[in-house]
C-alpha positions as CSV (number, residue, x, y, z in Angstrom):
1,M,0.0,0.0,-0.1
2,P,1.4,3.4,-0.7
3,K,1.5,5.7,2.3
4,R,-0.8,8.8,2.4
5,D,-0.6,11.3,4.9
6,H,-3.2,13.5,3.9
7,P,-6.9,13.2,5.1
8,L,-9.5,11.5,3.1
9,T,-11.3,14.1,0.9
10,A,-15.0,14.6,0.4
11,A,-14.8,13.0,-3.0
12,G,-12.9,10.3,-1.1
13,R,-15.4,9.8,1.4
14,C,-18.2,9.7,-1.3
15,R,-16.3,6.8,-3.1
16,I,-15.7,4.9,0.0
17,D,-19.8,5.3,0.7
18,A,-20.4,4.2,-3.0
19,L,-18.0,0.8,-2.9
20,G,-19.4,0.1,0.2
21,K,-23.0,0.2,-1.0
22,S,-22.2,-1.7,-3.8
23,G,-21.1,-4.6,-1.4
24,C,-17.5,-4.2,-1.7
25,T,-15.3,-5.6,1.4
26,Q,-13.1,-3.1,3.5
27,A,-10.0,-4.3,1.9
28,A,-11.4,-4.1,-1.6
29,I,-12.5,-0.3,-0.9
30,A,-8.9,0.2,0.3
31,R,-7.3,-1.0,-2.7
32,A,-9.3,1.7,-4.7
33,P,-7.7,4.8,-3.5
34,G,-4.5,3.1,-2.3
35,R,-5.5,3.8,1.5
36,H,-4.9,1.3,4.3
37,P,-7.9,-0.9,5.3
38,A,-7.8,0.4,8.8
39,T,-8.3,3.9,7.6
40,I,-11.3,2.9,5.7
41,S,-12.4,0.8,8.5
42,R,-12.3,4.0,11.0
43,A,-13.9,6.2,8.7
44,L,-16.7,3.7,8.3
45,S,-16.9,3.3,11.8
46,R,-17.1,6.7,13.1
47,D,-18.5,8.6,10.3
48,K,-21.9,6.9,10.3
49,G,-25.1,8.2,11.3
50,R,-28.3,6.7,12.8
51,K,-29.4,6.1,9.0
52,G,-26.1,4.7,8.0
53,D,-23.3,6.7,6.3
54,R,-24.1,10.3,6.3
55,R,-21.2,12.3,3.8
56,R,-22.4,15.8,5.2
57,Q,-22.2,14.4,8.7
58,A,-18.7,13.0,8.1
59,R,-17.4,16.0,6.7
60,T,-18.6,18.3,9.4
61,R,-17.2,15.5,12.0
62,A,-13.9,15.4,10.5
63,A,-13.3,19.3,10.4
64,T,-14.2,19.1,14.1
65,R,-12.0,16.5,14.9
66,R,-9.0,18.7,12.8
67,C,-10.1,21.9,14.5
68,R,-10.0,20.3,17.9
69,A,-6.6,18.4,17.2
70,S,-4.8,21.6,16.1
71,S,-6.1,23.9,19.0
72,V,-5.2,21.7,21.8
73,P,-1.7,22.6,23.2
74,R,1.0,20.2,23.3
75,K,3.8,21.8,25.1
76,P,4.2,22.1,28.8
77,T,4.2,25.4,29.9
78,P,7.2,26.9,32.2
79,A,5.1,26.4,35.4
80,V,4.3,22.9,34.1
81,R,8.0,22.3,33.3
82,T,9.0,23.5,36.6
83,R,6.3,21.4,38.6
84,I,7.5,18.3,36.6
85,R,11.2,18.9,37.7
86,D,10.6,19.4,41.4
87,D,8.5,16.3,41.3
88,R,11.3,14.0,39.9
89,G,13.7,15.8,42.3
90,R,11.3,14.0,45.1
91,G,11.7,10.5,43.3
92,R,8.5,10.5,41.5
93,S,8.5,8.4,38.2
94,P,6.8,10.1,35.1
95,E,3.9,7.6,35.5
96,Q,3.3,9.0,39.1
97,I,3.7,12.8,38.2
98,C,1.3,12.2,35.1
99,G,-1.1,10.4,37.4
100,R,-1.1,12.4,40.3
101,A,-1.9,15.7,37.7
102,T,-4.6,13.6,36.4
103,H,-6.2,13.0,39.8
104,E,-6.1,16.5,40.9
105,K,-7.1,17.5,37.5
106,R,-4.0,19.8,36.9
107,P,-2.7,20.3,33.1
108,M,0.1,18.6,31.8
109,A,0.4,21.0,28.9
110,G,-0.8,24.6,28.4
111,R,-0.4,27.4,26.1
112,P,3.0,29.3,26.4
113,A,2.7,32.4,28.5
């Protein structure tokens, strides 16, 4: 399978929908656009509405996921870095630090100041 890093397009989703309705297997659907079968499986399972596949709904959900993923801060702030450094100095493991932060509902990443 060729590697594709870009997301499914509206035309690609339409093609997946048409091939699925014609009775093709997920492997056959994946071969047509050169995608991995897992990509097709995820697209079919998460973009399905109550009445089956919904292309417009799938597009909206994909845009929402993309927006949410890009807006999540991934780098720890200086305050978080200091807290982690202090906890490491007390002999806590990264798992303990993360678990404690989750328990106390403290963020492990945030927007840089």
